[in-house]
N, C-alpha and C positions, 0 to 999 in steps of 0.2 A: 113160535119161539125161534125157529131156525132163521126166519126172515130178520128177526131182531138181532140175532147174532151176526148176520151178514152186514147189517147196518153198522153195528159196533165195530166190526173188523175194518170196515171202510174208514170209520172215524179214527181208529187207531193208526191206520196207514197215513192219514192226513196229519195226525199229530206227530207221527214219527218223522215225516218229511219236515215239519216245522222244527222239530228238535234237532234234526241234522243241520238245518239252516242256522239255528242258534249256536250249534257247536262250531260251525264255520266262523260265525261272528266272534266267538270266544277265542278261537285260534288266531284271529286277526287282531286280537286285543280290543275288540269293540264291546266285549262283555268282561266283567270282573272275573277273577279266578274262582270265586265262590259261585258265581252264576254258572260258570263253565262246569264246575263239579256237579251242580244241581242238574244241569242239562244232560250231562253224561249219565247220571243216575236214572233220570226219567227215561232217556233213550234205552238204557239197558232194560228197564222194567217193561217198556212198550215192546221191545224186541222179544222178551220172554213171553209176554201175553200173546203176541201174534204167533209165536212158535207153538205155544200150548193150544191155541185155537185151531191152528192148521193140523196139529196132531189129532185133536179130537174130531175134526172134520173128516179126516181120513178114516178114523175108527167108525164113525157114523156111516160113511159110504160103504165100508166093508160089511157092516151089519146089514144094511139095506140090500146089498148084493146077495148075502147069505139067505136072507128071507125071500128075496125075489127068485132065486134059483133053487131054493129048498136045500141048501147045504147045511 
């Protein structure tokens, strides 16, 4: 399962880069205002997902260390 999570976080990072690109297009008026709002919302959600994943990853690492060192 952990391998699957790593794959998903990589996909999220790629999508986040794509959304950043779309946000740049929107700022340059290459996208409509509505499309810009959608991109901003998606980017916010992706950022939250990535943050949540990284937080959970740190918890898993701490738990493994506790088990490994018998704490």
